[in-house]
N, C-alpha and C positions, 0 to 999 in steps of 0.2 A: 621198289626203293633201293637205295644203295646197300652194299654188303654190311656196312657198319653204322647201324643207327646210333646216333649220339644220346647218351643220358648222362646225367650229372647229379650225384646224390647230394652234393653240398656237405656241409658240415652238420652232422647230426640231423640231416634234411633241412639244413638251415642256410649255412653261408657258402656261397660259391667261390671258394678261395683256393689258393695254393695249387693251381694245376701243375701236374707233373708232365714231362714228356711222355708220349705215348709209349707204353711198354710193349715189347713183342709178345705176342701170344702164340700158343701152339696151334691155332686153328688152321694155319696154312693158307689163309685167304689172301687173294690178291686182286688186282683190278680185274673187273669183268666176271668175278666168280664169287660165290658165297663160300661159307666155311665147309660145305659138303661138295663143293665143286659144281653146284647148280648154277645155270646161267642167270645173270641179272643185267639190267640195262648198262651198256658199255660206258665206261668212264672217260671223259675227255682227257687227252694227255697234254693239253696246253700247247703253247708255242714251242717250236723248235729252236735250236741255237741259231739257226740261219735266220729264222723269221725275227728272232730278237735282234740280230745284227742289222738286219735291214731297217727295222724301226728306229734303232739308235742312230743309223745313218741319216734317217729322214727327221731326226730331231723329236720323235714322238716318245719322249721320255718324261717322266714325272720329275722335273727338274726345278720344282719350286724350292728356293733356298730356305732351309729350316733354321731360322735365326733365333737364338736365345739372347741376343744382346744387340745393342746398337752398332752400326757400322762404325769404323774408325773415323770416317769423315763426319758421321753424326756427332761422335763423341767430341771431336775437335771443335766442330761448329757449336755444340751446346755449351762448351766451356769458355770459348772465346767470345762469341757474338751475343753478349748479354747487354741488357739495358745499361746496368751500371758500369760494366767494362767501357761502354761506349763513353759514358759521362766522364769516367775517370781518364780515359785515353785522350780525349780533347783537353781536359785540365792539365794533364801531364805534358802534352806538346806545348801548351801555352807556357808552363813553367819551365821548360827547357830553354825558352827564349828569353824570359824575363827574370829568372832568379838563378842563384847558385845551384850547383849540382845537388847539394844536400836537401834542397827544397823539392827536388823531383824524385826523391827516394820512393815516394809512395807508388809511383808508376812502375818502378822495377819490382817492387814487393807484389804488386798485382800480377806482373808477368810470372813471377816465381810461383805464386799460389795458383795461377791457372794451369801452368806446367805440372804442378803437383797433382792438380785434379785430373788433368788428362792421363798422367802416368798411371795413377791409381785406378781410374776406370777402365784403362786398357788391360791392366792386369787383371781386373775383375771380369772383363770381356774373355780373355783367354781362359780363365778358369771356368767360366759359365759355358763357353762354347765346347770346351773339353768334356765337361760333365753331360751337356746335351747330347753328345754324340754317344755316350756310354748308356744314357737312358732312352735313346731313340727307339721307336717301335720298329720291330723287324717282321714285316708281313711275310707269310708263306705263299710262294707262287708254284704252280705246277708247270714245269717246262720238260719236254721230252718224256712225260709220264712220270717225272720224279718231283717230289716236293722239296723246295729249298727255301730257306730263309735269306732274304735280301734286305738291303736298306730301301727305304721308301723312294729314294732318288733313283733306284735302278728300275722301278716298274716301268713298263712300256705299254703302249696302246695294245689292247686285246690280250693282255696277260690274264691268265686264270688264276685268281687269287683265293686260297682256301680260308675259310673262316671257322672259328670255334668259340665258345662261351667266353665273353671278355675281350675279343678282338675288335680293334677299331677298324672302320672302313675308311681307308686312306685315299682312295680315289672314287670317282663316280663310275657305276657300271650297271650291268644287267645280271640278275641271278641266273646261273646255269645249273646249279644242283642245290637241293634244299632237303635237309632232314629236320622237320619241325623247327625251322629257322626263324627265331624271333629277334627282331631288331629294335633297338630303342633309338628313335629319332629325336628325342626331346632336346637335345643340344641345338637342333635345327629349326624344329617346328613348335617346340614348347609343349608338345603333347607327351604325357608322362607314360601313357599305356604302350606297351611293346607292339610292334606290327609283325603279324605273321608273313613271311615272304614265301612266294612259290616261284618256280622257274619262269623267267620272263619279266619278273618285277624289277623295279627300278631300285638301285642302291645309291644312296647319297654319301659322300664323304663327310666325316664328322659324326656319323651314326656309329653304333657298335652293337655287337651281338650279346643278347642276355640269355639265350638259351638255344640249344640245338646246333646245327652246323650246316656247312654246305661250301659253295664256291660261287664266285661271280666273275664276269669278264669285264675288264677295264675299258670303259668307252670314252672317258674323259680324264686325262692326266695333266700334270703341270698346272698352269695358271687357269686352265678351263675348269678344273674341278670346282664344284659347288663351294666347298668350305676352304679352298686354298688361302684365300686372302684373310679370312676369318682365323684360320689357324696361325698363319704368320704373325698377325696382329696380337693374337692372344699370348704367343710364346716370346713376345718382344720384351727385352730388358727396359724397365721403365724406372724412372726416378720421380715421377710427378704424382701418380694417383695414390696419395696417401694423405692422411690428416696432417701429418708433419710437414710434408712439402706444401699442401694447400695452405696451412697456417703461415708458413714462411712467406708464401706468395702474397697472402693478405696483408702481412706485416710490410712487405716491400712496396705494396700498392699505396698504403697510407704514407709510408715514408716518402715515397715520390710526390704525393700530394702536398705534404708539409714542406718537402725541400725546395721545390720550385719557387714559390713566392718568398720563402725565407732567403733563399739565394739571391733572388732579384733585389730584395730590400738590402741585402748585405753588400752587394756590388755597388749599389747607389750610394750607400752610407759611406763606403770606403773611398769612392772616387771623388765625392763631393764634400767630404768631411774635413777633418783636421789637416793642417799642412802636412802633406805627404806626397812624396814622388809617385808617379804613375806606376812603376815597377813594383814599388813597395805596397801599394794599394791592391794591385792585382794578386801579389803573393799572399797577402793576408786574406784576401777574398777567397782564394783558392784553399787557403788553410782552413777557412770556416766551412767550405762546402764539402770537401773530401771526407772529413770524419762523420758527416751525416749519413754516409752510405755504408750500410752493414754488409760490404761486399764478401767478407770472409765467411759470413753465416752460410751462404749458399754453397760456397767451396767446401766448407768443413762438412756439411750435410751429405754432399756427393761423396767425399771421401770416406766418411763414417760408413755409409751403405756399401761402398765399393770394398773396403776392408772386410766389412761383415760377410760379403759374398765369398771373398778369397778365404776367410777363416772357416766358413762352413764348407766350402768346396774341399778343403783339406780333410774334412770329416766325411766326405762322400754324400754330401747333402746339396741337391740341385734346387736352388731357388728360382723358380720359373717366373716370378714376378717379385721384384725387389721389396715392394710395400709389404709382402707377406712377413718379412723379418720384423717389420713394425707391428703388423697385425697380430702375430703370435705373441708379441710382448704384452698386448692388451687383453689376452685371453684370460677369462677367469673360470671357464669350464672347458674341459677337454673330454670328448666323447670317444671311447676306445672301442673298438671292435676286437672280441676276444681273439678270434683266430687270426694269426698273422701279427698280431700285436702283443698280447700277453702270452700267446703260445706260438711254438714254431710250426711250420707247415707240416711236418712229418708226424705220423701217428703209427701206432702199432695195435694189432688185434690182440687183446688179452684174454678173450674168452668168447665162446660161442654156445648159447644156451638155447637149445630147441624147445618148442612149445607144442602142445596139442598132439603129442606122440609122433612128431615128424622124425624121420630117420636122419641122422647126423651126416653120413656119408652123401645122401641126396641133397641135403641143404648145402654142403660144400661145393657140390657140382653146380648148383643154382647160382651160388655166389661167385663161382669161377666163371660162369657164363655171363653174368651181369658185368663183371669186371672186364671181360674180353669185348664186350659190345661197345665200349666207349674208347675211341683211339686217344682221347685227351682226358685222362682221368685226373680227378682233383685229389687232394690230400687223403679224404675218407676212402675213396674208391681205390686209390693206390694201395692203401693198407690192406684192403680186401684182395687185390691182385697179388700181392706179395704173400698173403697167407694162404690163398686158395687159387693155384694156377689152373687155367682153363684146359679142359681136355680136348677141346675142339670138335666135340660130337654134336653140339646143338647149333641150330640155325636161328639167328634173330630175325623175326618177321615183322616186328613193329617195335617202335621205342617211344617213350615220353621222356623229354628232356626235364631235368630238375628245374623247378621254378621256386623262387623264394616265397611266392604267395601260396603255392600248394604245399610246399615243405616235403614233397616226395618226388620221386621219379619212377619210371617203370619200363618193363620190356616184356614182349611176348616171344616164346620160342617154340620151335618144332623140335621135340626131343628125340634123340635117336641114340643108340648105343646101349650097352648093358646098364640095367637098373633104370632106364627111362621110365618115367611114370610110377616110380615106386611110391611117391606120396599122392596117390589118388589118380594117377594118369593111367595110361594103357599098360599092358602087361610088358614083361621083360622083352627087349628086342624090337618091340613095336614102336612106331612113331606116335607121339603124343603132343598135344598142344597145351601150353600153360602160360599164364600171364602173372607177372610178379611186380610187386611194388616194394620199394626200399626207401625209408625216410623216417620222419619223426614218429615215435611210438604214440605220444599223446595226440597226434593228428590222425594216425591211421586206425588208432583203437578207439572204440566207444568209451565214454566215461563210466568208470566202475569196473572195467575190465581187470581181472586179477593180475595180469602182466603188468600193469601199470605200477602197482606197489612196488614190484621188483625194479622196475625202471627208476622210480623215484628213489630207492635205496642206493642205486648205482650212481645216480645222478649226484646224491649228496656226498659221494666220494670224489666228485670231480671228474668222473668217467663220462665218456660220450657213448650213447646208446642208439643204434640204428634197429629199426624193426624191418624183418623180412616178412612180407605177407602175400599170400596167393590170393589173387583177385578171384571174385566168384564167377563161375562159368555162365554168367548172364548172356543170353541170346535174344535176338529179335527176329521174328519171322520176316521173310522177304515179302515184297509186295504182291507176289503171286501165290503167297501161302506155301511156298516150297522151302527152299534152302534157308537155313537160318544163319544169321550173321553174328559174330561174337561182339560183345560191347566194345566200342572203340576206347583205346587207351586214354585219349584225351577227353573222354566224357566225364563230366563232374561226378557221375554216380559211379565211377569205376572202383573207388575205394569203399563204397558201401558193401557191406557183407564180406569184406576181405578177411581171410582166415589167417591168424598169427601163426607163423611158422618158426621163426627164431628171432633171438635177440643177439645182435653183433655188438660186443663191448670193445670200445676203442680207448686207448689212452693217449692224451696229448702230451706233447713235449713242451715243457714250460720254458719261456726264454730266460736265460741266465741272468739278463740284466733288467727284467721286468720289474722286479721288487724294488730295486734302487731307484728306478725311473718314478715309480708310483710314490715312493718316499718322498723324491724330489719335489713332485707336484703338491704333495700334502704340506711339506715344509713352506712352499711358496704361496700357499693359500689359493691354489687352483684346484677346483673341485673336479674329480674324475668320475665319469659315469661310464659304466661298462654297458654298451647297447649291442646285444647280439641276437642272432636268430635262434640260438641254441636254447635248450631247456634252462630256465632261469635258475633252478637249484644247482645244476651242473655248473653254470657260469659262476655262481656264488662261490661254489666250492673252489674252483680254480682261483678266483680272485682272493679268497681267503688263504690259500696256500701261499700267495704272494705278499700276504700281510697288509692288504688293502683294507683301510677303515671303512666300516659299514658294508663289508662284503656279505654279511648275513641279511642285509636289508633288501632282499630281492623281490621282484614282482614280475608277474607274467604280464607281457605287453597286451595279451588279448583281453585283459581285464581293465586296460587304461581307458579313461573317458576320451571321447573324441573332441569334445569342446576344448578350444585352445587354452583358456584360462585354468580349467580344471586340470588338463594335462601337464601344464607348467607347474602347478602346485604339487601334483604327484612326482614330477621330475626333481623338484627341490627336495622332496622328502625322502626318495629313495636312491639308491646307488647302483644297483645291479638290474638290468632289464632283460628278459629273455623272451624268446618267440616273437621278436620284433620283425615286422615285414618291412621291405624296402620303403614303401610309402610312409610307414610309421616313423621310420628313422627321419625322413624328411620332416614329418609333422612335429617330431620331438625337437629338432633343431630350432624350427620356427617358434615352438612354444617357449624354448629356453630364451631365444632372442626377445621374445615379447616381454619377458621379465627383466629386460635390460643386460642380459648376459652377453659377453663376446664369446663365441663358440668356435673351438677348433674340433674338426672331425677327422679321425684316422680311418683307414681302411685300405683293403687291397682287392676287394672283389666287385664284381659288377653290381651286386646288389647295394654297394655302398655309394654308387655315383650320384644318385639324386641328392643324398644328404651331403656329400662332399661339395656338390655345386652350391648348395644353399648356406653351407656353413660360412662363417666369417673367414675362416682359414681351413682349406682342405689339404690333408697330408697323406700322401700315398706311399706305400712300400715300392721299392724298385722292381721286385718280383711280382707285382700286382698286375692286374689286367691293364691292357693299353688303355682302356676307357677311364680307369681311375687315375692313371698317370696323365692323361690328357687333361682332365678337369682339375686336378690338384694344383695348388700354387707351390707346394713343397714336396719334393720326392726324395725319400730316403734310399739312396741307391744301394746301400749295403744292407738294407732291410732291418736295421738296427733301431728298435724302438728307443734305445738309450741316447740316440742322437737328438731326440726331441728336446731334452733339457738344454742342450747347447744352442739350439735354434731359439728357445725362449730367452735364454741368458744373453744371446747376441742381440736379439731384439730390444731387451730391456736396456742393455748397454748403449745401444744407438739412440733410443728415445730419451732415456733419462740424461744421457750426457749432452745430447743436443739442446735439450731444455735448459741445462745448466749453462752451456756456453752461449746460448742465444740470449740469455739475461746480460751476460757481459757485453755482447755486440750491441744490444739494443740500449743499455745504459749509455753507451758512447753516443749513439744516435740522439737520444734524448737530451743529453747535456750539450751536445754540439748545436742541436736546434735552438735550445733555449739561450745558449751564449749568443748566437747569431742574433736572435730577437732581442736581447738586452742590449747588444752593441747597436742595433738599428734604432732602438728607442732612445738611448742615451746619447747617440751620435759620436761615440769614442772609437778609437781605432781597435780593430780586432786584436785580441791579446796574443795570438799565436801565428807563427808561421807553419807551413806544412810540415817542416823537419820536426818541430816540436811534437805534433800530433802523431807523426810517423813513429817517433820514439816511444810515446806513451802507449799507442796502440800495440806495438810489438811487445813491449814488456808487460802490459797488464791485460792484454787481450789475445794477441796473435799467438805468441809461443805457449802460454799457459792453456789456451783454448784447445790447441793441437793435442797436448798430453791429456787434458781432462776429458776430451771427446773419445779418447781410445781406452780409457781406464774402466775396470770392471764396474758393473752397476746392476744390482739385483732388484731394484725397485720396480714394482709392477707399472707399466705405462698407464697414464690417466688421461682421460679426454680433455678437451678444452685447452689445447696447446697455447693459443694466442693469449687467452686470459690468464693463464698460469705465468707466462712469461711476463706479460706487461704489468701484472699486479706488482712485481718486484722492480721492473726496469724503470718505470715511471717515477716512483719515490726515489730510487737511487740516482736517476738522472737529474732529477730536479734538485736534490741535495748537493750533488757534485757541482752542478752549475752555479747554485747560489754561493756555495763556499768559495769556488774559484773567482767569480765575479766580485765578491766582497773583497777578497785579497787584492784583485787587480785595481779596484777603485781606491783602496787604501794606499796601494803602492804609487798610484797615479799623483796623490797628493803628497806622498813622502819623497819621492825622487823627483829632482829637477835638473835641468841642464842637459848638456850633451850625454848620450847613452842612457837617458832615463827609460826609454821605450824598452831597451834590452834587459834592464833591471826589472822592470815591471813584468815583462814576459817571463822572466826566470822564476820569480817568486809565485806567479800565477800557475806556472807549470809544476812548481814544487807541491803547491796545494792540491791540483788536479791529480797528480801522481799518487799522492798519499791517500786521497779519497778513493781514488780507482783501486789502489792496492787493498783497501779495506773491503771493497766490493769483491775483489778476487778472493780474499781470505775467507769471506763468508760463502761464496760459491765453492770453495775447495773443501768445505766441511762434508762429512766427518773426516778429520784429519788422520793421515797415515803419514809414515816417515817420508815417503816421497812427495807427498802433497806439501808438507811443511818445507822440505827442501826446495821444491819448485817455487813457492811464494818467497822464500828467502833469497833464492838465486835472482829473482826478478828484482827485489828491492837491492841487492848487492850490485847488480848491473847498473841500475840508475845511479847508485852512490859513485861507481867508478866513473860515469860520465860527468859527475860534478866535481871530481877531484883531479882528473887527468887533464892537463892543459889543452892538449891538441883535441880532445874529444869536447871540451868546453867550447873551444872555438868552432869545431865542426857542427855542433848542434846549437850554437849561439846561447849557450846557458852559462851564466856566472852570477852566482849569488853575491850581492853587494851589501857590505855592512853586516850587522848582526841583528838589529831591531826587526826589520822587515822579514828576513828569512825565518826567524823564530815566531814572528806573528803569523806568517804562512802556515807554520807547523801547528801553532795553537788552533787557527781557524779549522785546519784539516782535522785536528783531533776532536773539536767540537762537532764538525760535520759528520765525522765517523761515528761518534757516540749517538748523534741523532739517527743516523743510518742504521745503526744496530737496533735501536729501539723501533724505528719504522718497519724494519724487516720482521721483527717479532710480532708487532701489532698486526701487520698485513697477514702474517701466517695464522693468526688467531681469528682476525675479523674475516678473512676471505680464504678459508681452507680450501685446499685442492680438492 
């Protein structure tokens, strides 16, 4: 085997997190030699610079574009070529020929709104693309015998790509070197069990390494790679796959169905109805059709999402799928992995306690050799390397990589040098063979072992404890009855009879921001569950130090029921879970979801991938393994757990505010459809010109909605978006239409002679404006100074239009007399009172 067999202790024999760069050891080993200078199989040096250049010339490069956002062309196309833009565009062109300029204002508003949408999404694209480059995986390739990190787009055909735990396989290839190399192909095949790879086996892009290490030769790059198209699609900026967008699409579909027959009836009634010229009939028909379309709702949703991406990007948070912002806002349970989330990656050895009479100096040499045997140590092993440097006197002859299922790793050595064999081996100066295991004490030791009491005591203090144990020298006779063979390290019986040698006590570094973040979740009624592979008592102690409620309510996951309903009940009752296997993490997510919870899962290690995939929202740390970053919807590039509240807050702001403003838009749609139907049934002229409804829409919906959509909102997002919006929009629209049409009919009987239609339109506009303002006043609650100022400013703007002569003429609004204007105000006041009562009744009768 190769000179450095890979092992990985994990965290307390549990979590495979926080890999540090390989530290130099004093072994003096190099390619083609072991630590004692003995020969091993020659290691491939990879491609030369000349060979790489030739392949680049031939175009044999992994040139698949890694896109985290829509292209500029897609953004422009998506914002311009919409169904409603097409309808409004046609109506706008008609109005340019048959009516004054002011009746065509709605077309210019749509152009401005579409432009805003494009600009905001392009800003979000730049932010997202920049963050994607920062978070992009950097595979290690071997060229001219040297290992170098490069971007995925620089890989060429036949490159030799090195692999270690957590590395993602970015192109297809054939295994060239393998040291207990275990690969998870579940993202491609659906099979969760890792596959042990040997030289010559096939490697598929999209899989990732869960244990061991090795290297493979790239055989398919670029678009030929198996997962290239899947990866591109998965990382694409999206605006549509969410309950919010799906709900808006459903609403727009129903609006279209209502709008078409209503518009046809309106056109007929205006053309064949009362004495009116053709241009006037067309103008009032368009005036009835345009407000039925909630075109600004789609725009505002896009803008809100885009601004959310920009805001989170400034906090070094990469949103790989936009609906993740929305999803996290709906979360009511967040599952936290202790290491990398509550604690920092670094650890320090605080104590070494020998057991069963072991010599401490010899134990230090064992730990040094174990550390040097892994070129990619994680945080736990790095702490051992720092505390116990290797002397370079022992040769690693076999290794067992860490597995979250086993909870331990191991290595076999040929001991040489002074003191070799002091603990039961050969005499001084002679070569001796020994096999060592390092991992979780409660897994390696039998129940009732006296050392476990000391381990429990240390765990209660929040300390991490690793057990160093010497495997029994079990052998099996050869088939010819001659030479005996040692028990293989990967044998399930290797831990049986292991002799406890020492306890290594490690202290973790708590994240300074973890306590505040946990407090935020508690304040927002989001239940936090700590799910870790570590000892439950130890995890609970760490959580307790951070002030987490229920930290003492710990449970060992090995005692959890396997039946989903029983597991879900246990999860509801407990807060801290220890000794959780990767498969259990996945089962726990499913159990929580079965009880109706929306679950977010955080993690940074390979053993978190399955749970991250199945959770409603997966959140990975930027320093986590490539595999976790690949499957997570949100990546915290600065590794700051404290960023999560910002993501939650951003999601709640988007969802809550879009729900608010959607009510404004759809109220307009409802009253526009009803007014058109009433006009068709009664055979009267439509009361408004397009300019009137452009003015009303701008003051009661467009401008206020923009500010309200970007305001802070901490309310947790709730399901059934369409139902929650329509339960208010329908009664509000019905009341607004009834009040407006009542005023219009009274005005038709009151005003006679030339200019009567203009006077009737003016008082009808006044009533509709006042009722719509009351809808806005309700939506703006709870009031703050700026919300009150916003409502007052919109009312003031309408008043200015009524009193400034040139604005009166421009918008064709002039109140005639005293009786009808005050009648319009009175009807609006009655309508607003009914609206207030209806709003409260709906809230009680149909709670969200």
